[in-house]
ZADREN-771926 format. One line per field, with one value per residue: residue in one letter; x, y, z of N, C-alpha, C, O in turn. Coordinates in steps of 0.1 Angstrom, whole numbers, padded with zeros to 4 digits. Each point is the difference from the previous one (the first is absolute). Example, Ala and Ser with C-alpha at 12.3 -4.5 7.8 and 13.67 -1.06 7.14 Angstrom:
2
r: a; s $
n.east: 0132; -0014 $
n.north: -0057; 0011 $
n.up: 0078; -0014 $
ca.east: -0009; 0009 $
ca.north: 0012; 0011 $
ca.up: 0000; 0000 $
c.east: 0009; -0008 $
c.north: 0012; 0011 $
c.up: 0000; 0008 $
o.east: 0010; 0005 $
o.north: 0000; 0011 $
o.up: 0007; 0001 $
This chain:
112
r: x; x; x; x; x; x; x; x; x; x; x; x; x; x; x; x; x; x; x; x; x; x; x; x; x; x; x; x; x; x; x; x; x; x; x; x; x; x; x; x; x; x; x; x; x; x; x; x; x; x; x; x; x; x; x; x; x; x; x; x; x; x; x; x; x; x; x; x; x; x; x; x; x; x; x; x; x; x; x; x; x; x; x; x; x; x; x; x; x; x; x; x; x; x; x; x; x; x; x; x; x; x; x; x; x; x; x; x; x; x; x; x $
n.east: 2421; -0001; 0019; -0003; 0003; -0019; -0009; -0022; 0011; -0001; -0020; 0015; -0003; -0017; 0014; -0005; -0019; 0012; -0006; -0011; 0012; 0012; -0002; 0005; -0014; -0007; 0008; -0009; -0010; 0005; -0014; -0005; -0005; -0010; -0006; 0000; -0006; -0006; 0002; -0008; -0012; -0019; 0006; -0002; -0021; -0010; 0005; -0013; -0021; -0002; 0001; -0019; -0016; 0003; -0005; -0022; -0008; 0004; -0014; -0020; 0000; 0001; -0020; -0014; 0005; -0007; -0022; -0005; 0003; -0015; -0018; 0004; -0002; -0018; -0004; -0009; -0013; 0006; -0017; 0002; 0003; 0003; -0014; 0003; 0014; -0010; -0011; 0020; 0004; 0005; -0009; -0006; 0019; 0003; -0012; 0004; 0018; -0005; -0011; 0013; 0012; -0010; -0002; 0018; 0004; -0013; 0006; 0017; -0007; -0008; 0016; 0005 $
n.north: 0299; 0011; -0012; 0012; 0007; 0009; -0021; -0002; -0003; 0020; -0009; -0002; 0018; -0009; 0010; 0011; -0011; 0010; 0009; -0011; 0018; -0006; -0007; -0014; 0015; -0005; -0020; 0013; -0001; -0014; 0017; -0018; -0003; 0020; -0013; -0014; 0020; -0016; -0006; 0018; -0017; 0009; -0005; -0014; 0006; 0016; 0021; 0008; 0008; 0020; 0017; 0005; 0013; 0022; 0010; 0005; 0019; 0020; 0007; 0008; 0022; 0016; 0004; 0013; 0022; 0011; 0005; 0019; 0019; 0006; 0010; 0022; 0012; 0009; 0015; -0010; 0018; -0011; -0008; 0009; -0019; 0019; 0016; 0010; 0018; 0019; 0009; -0008; 0002; 0022; -0015; -0017; -0010; -0015; -0015; 0001; -0012; -0021; -0004; 0000; -0019; -0017; 0001; -0006; -0021; -0010; 0002; -0014; -0020; -0001; -0001; -0021 $
n.up: 1030; -0020; -0001; 0019; -0021; 0003; -0001; -0007; -0019; 0011; -0004; -0016; 0012; -0012; -0015; 0019; -0008; -0015; 0020; -0016; -0004; -0017; 0021; -0017; -0007; 0021; -0009; -0016; 0020; -0017; 0003; 0012; -0021; 0004; 0018; -0018; -0005; 0014; -0022; 0012; -0006; 0005; 0021; -0018; 0005; -0012; 0007; 0018; -0005; -0008; 0015; 0012; -0010; -0001; 0019; 0002; -0011; 0009; 0016; -0006; -0006; 0015; 0009; -0011; 0002; 0018; 0000; -0010; 0011; 0015; -0007; -0003; 0019; 0011; -0016; -0018; 0003; 0018; -0013; 0021; -0010; 0012; -0006; -0020; 0001; 0007; -0017; 0002; 0022; 0004; -0015; 0014; 0005; -0016; 0010; 0022; 0008; 0005; 0019; 0019; 0004; 0010; 0022; 0013; 0004; 0016; 0022; 0005; 0006; 0021; 0016; -0002 $
ca.east: 0004; 0014; 0007; 0006; 0014; 0006; 0004; -0005; 0000; -0012; 0001; 0000; -0013; 0003; -0003; -0013; -0001; -0006; -0014; -0002; -0010; -0011; -0005; -0014; -0011; -0005; -0011; -0013; -0007; -0013; -0010; -0010; -0012; -0010; -0008; -0011; -0013; -0009; -0011; -0013; -0011; -0005; -0004; -0014; -0003; 0001; 0014; 0006; -0005; 0007; 0014; 0000; -0003; 0012; 0010; -0004; 0003; 0014; 0004; -0005; 0008; 0014; -0001; -0002; 0013; 0009; -0004; 0004; 0015; 0003; -0005; 0009; 0012; -0002; -0010; -0013; -0006; -0010; -0009; 0001; -0013; 0003; -0011; -0002; 0011; 0000; -0012; -0001; -0009; -0014; -0004; -0011; 0006; 0004; -0012; -0004; 0009; -0002; -0012; 0003; 0008; -0009; -0009; 0008; 0002; -0012; -0004; 0009; -0003; -0012; 0003; 0009 $
ca.north: 0013; 0000; 0008; 0012; -0001; 0012; -0004; 0009; 0014; 0003; 0002; 0014; 0004; 0010; 0013; 0003; 0008; 0013; 0002; 0012; 0009; 0002; -0013; 0001; -0005; -0013; 0000; -0001; -0013; 0002; -0008; -0005; 0008; -0007; -0008; 0007; -0001; -0006; 0008; -0007; 0009; -0003; -0014; -0002; -0014; -0008; -0001; -0010; -0014; -0004; -0003; -0013; -0010; -0001; -0007; -0014; -0006; -0002; -0011; -0012; -0003; -0004; -0013; -0009; -0001; -0008; -0014; -0006; -0002; -0012; -0012; -0002; -0006; -0012; -0009; 0004; -0005; -0011; -0001; -0013; -0006; -0007; -0007; -0013; -0009; -0005; -0008; -0009; -0012; 0003; 0011; 0008; 0012; 0010; 0002; 0014; 0008; -0004; 0007; 0015; 0002; -0002; 0012; 0011; -0003; 0002; 0015; 0007; -0004; 0008; 0015; 0002 $
ca.up: -0003; -0001; 0010; -0005; 0000; 0006; 0014; 0011; -0003; -0007; -0014; -0004; -0006; -0011; 0004; -0004; -0011; 0003; -0004; -0008; 0006; -0010; -0004; -0006; 0008; -0004; -0010; 0005; -0003; -0006; 0006; -0010; 0000; 0008; -0009; -0007; 0007; -0009; -0004; 0002; -0004; -0013; -0002; 0003; 0003; -0013; -0003; 0009; -0004; -0013; 0003; 0006; -0010; -0008; 0008; 0001; -0013; -0002; 0009; -0005; -0012; 0005; 0006; -0011; -0007; 0009; 0000; -0013; 0000; 0009; -0008; -0011; 0006; 0008; -0006; 0004; 0013; -0002; 0011; 0006; 0004; 0012; 0006; -0007; 0003; 0014; 0002; -0011; 0003; 0002; -0009; 0005; 0007; -0010; -0009; 0001; -0008; -0014; -0004; -0002; -0012; -0012; -0001; -0005; -0015; -0008; 0000; -0008; -0014; -0004; -0001; -0012 $
c.east: 0015; 0007; 0006; 0015; 0007; 0005; -0004; 0000; -0014; 0002; -0002; -0013; 0003; -0005; -0015; -0001; -0006; -0014; -0002; -0011; -0012; -0005; -0014; -0010; -0005; -0011; -0014; -0006; -0013; -0009; -0010; -0013; -0010; -0009; -0012; -0013; -0010; -0012; -0013; -0010; -0004; -0005; -0015; -0003; 0001; 0015; 0007; -0004; 0007; 0014; 0001; -0003; 0013; 0011; -0003; 0002; 0015; 0005; -0004; 0008; 0014; 0000; -0002; 0013; 0009; -0004; 0004; 0015; 0004; -0004; 0010; 0013; -0002; -0010; -0014; -0005; -0011; -0009; 0001; -0014; 0002; -0011; -0003; 0012; -0001; -0012; -0002; -0009; -0014; -0004; -0011; 0004; 0003; -0012; -0004; 0009; -0001; -0012; 0002; 0008; -0009; -0009; 0008; 0003; -0013; -0003; 0010; -0003; -0013; 0003; 0009; -0008 $
c.north: 0001; 0009; 0012; -0002; 0012; -0002; 0010; 0014; 0003; 0003; 0015; 0002; 0010; 0013; 0003; 0010; 0014; 0001; 0013; 0008; 0002; -0013; 0002; -0005; -0014; 0001; -0001; -0013; 0003; -0010; -0004; 0010; -0007; -0008; 0008; -0003; -0006; 0009; -0007; 0010; -0003; -0014; -0001; -0015; -0009; -0002; -0010; -0014; -0005; -0003; -0014; -0011; -0003; -0007; -0015; -0007; -0003; -0011; -0014; -0004; -0005; -0014; -0010; -0002; -0008; -0015; -0006; -0002; -0012; -0012; -0003; -0007; -0013; -0010; 0004; -0006; -0010; 0000; -0015; -0004; -0008; -0008; -0014; -0010; -0006; -0010; -0009; -0011; 0003; 0012; 0008; 0012; 0011; 0004; 0015; 0009; -0003; 0007; 0014; 0002; -0002; 0011; 0012; -0001; 0003; 0015; 0008; -0003; 0008; 0015; 0003; 0000 $
c.up: -0001; 0010; -0007; 0001; 0007; 0014; 0010; -0004; -0007; -0015; -0003; -0007; -0011; 0005; -0004; -0012; 0004; -0005; -0008; 0006; -0009; -0006; -0006; 0010; -0005; -0011; 0006; -0004; -0006; 0006; -0010; 0002; 0008; -0009; -0005; 0008; -0010; -0003; 0002; -0005; -0014; -0002; 0004; 0004; -0012; -0004; 0009; -0003; -0013; 0003; 0007; -0010; -0009; 0007; 0001; -0013; -0002; 0009; -0006; -0013; 0004; 0006; -0011; -0008; 0008; 0000; -0013; -0001; 0009; -0008; -0011; 0005; 0006; -0006; 0005; 0013; -0004; 0013; 0006; 0005; 0013; 0006; -0007; 0002; 0014; 0002; -0012; 0002; 0001; -0009; 0005; 0008; -0010; -0009; 0000; -0009; -0015; -0005; -0002; -0013; -0012; -0002; -0005; -0015; -0008; -0001; -0009; -0015; -0005; -0002; -0012; -0013 $
o.east: 0007; -0007; 0004; 0005; 0012; 0006; 0009; -0006; -0005; 0011; -0008; -0004; 0009; -0009; -0003; 0009; -0008; -0003; 0005; -0010; -0010; -0001; -0008; 0002; 0002; -0008; -0001; 0002; -0008; 0002; -0002; -0002; 0000; -0001; -0005; -0002; -0001; -0005; -0002; 0001; 0007; -0005; -0005; 0009; 0005; 0003; 0009; 0008; 0003; 0006; 0009; 0007; 0003; 0007; 0009; 0005; 0004; 0009; 0008; 0003; 0005; 0009; 0006; 0003; 0007; 0009; 0004; 0004; 0008; 0007; 0002; 0006; 0007; -0002; -0001; 0005; -0007; 0005; -0001; -0007; 0000; 0002; -0002; -0002; 0005; 0001; -0011; -0006; -0009; 0003; -0002; -0007; -0001; 0001; -0003; -0005; 0002; 0000; -0005; -0002; 0001; -0003; -0006; -0001; 0001; -0004; -0004; 0003; -0001; -0007; 0001; 0006 $
o.north: -0005; 0010; -0001; -0004; 0000; 0009; 0005; 0008; -0009; 0006; 0007; -0007; 0008; 0001; -0004; 0009; 0000; -0004; 0010; -0005; 0004; -0002; 0007; -0010; -0003; 0010; -0007; -0005; 0008; -0012; 0007; 0005; -0012; 0002; 0009; -0011; 0005; 0007; -0012; 0012; -0006; -0003; 0006; -0008; -0011; -0011; -0008; -0009; -0011; -0010; -0008; -0011; -0011; -0008; -0008; -0012; -0010; -0008; -0009; -0012; -0009; -0008; -0011; -0012; -0009; -0008; -0012; -0010; -0008; -0010; -0012; -0008; -0010; -0011; 0006; -0011; 0001; 0004; -0009; 0007; -0013; -0010; -0010; -0012; -0011; -0008; 0000; -0006; -0009; 0012; 0012; 0010; 0012; 0009; 0005; 0009; 0009; 0005; 0006; 0010; 0008; 0005; 0007; 0009; 0006; 0005; 0009; 0008; 0003; 0006; 0011; 0001 $
o.up: 0009; 0004; -0012; 0011; 0001; 0006; 0008; 0008; -0008; -0004; 0006; -0009; 0001; 0009; -0011; -0001; 0009; -0012; 0005; 0004; 0004; -0012; 0006; 0007; -0012; 0000; 0010; -0011; 0005; 0000; -0010; 0010; 0002; -0012; 0006; 0005; -0011; 0009; -0005; 0001; -0008; -0011; 0010; -0001; 0001; -0005; -0005; 0001; -0001; -0006; -0003; 0001; -0003; -0006; -0001; 0000; -0005; -0004; 0001; -0002; -0006; -0002; 0001; -0004; -0005; 0000; -0001; -0005; -0004; 0001; -0003; -0007; -0002; 0005; 0010; 0004; -0009; 0011; -0008; 0006; -0001; 0005; 0007; 0001; 0002; 0009; -0006; -0010; -0001; 0004; -0004; 0000; 0004; -0008; -0011; -0007; -0009; -0011; -0010; -0007; -0010; -0011; -0009; -0008; -0010; -0011; -0006; -0009; -0012; -0009; -0004; -0010 $
């Protein structure tokens, strides 16, 4: 802290300003309006069900769009055939899964 050059003398204070007798009152603070009350009523069971279905469709559509966007950026997703890779020496362990795959292919070919 710098030393005072007055050598022990107190510093002179400025004269106080005169206070005006007709000072304006402080400005009023504007407060935010109260929150709106949600409107309820007029909803039926069918309307609630339709709203739920519409919300589900919107969610599914958004999810599909997001998957497509990720596939466009990171490349398409691939299915890993881990069971076949882990059991290369014994085809008998995989026979059940191969049969399921063949049945699925047959049933989808018949329905088309």
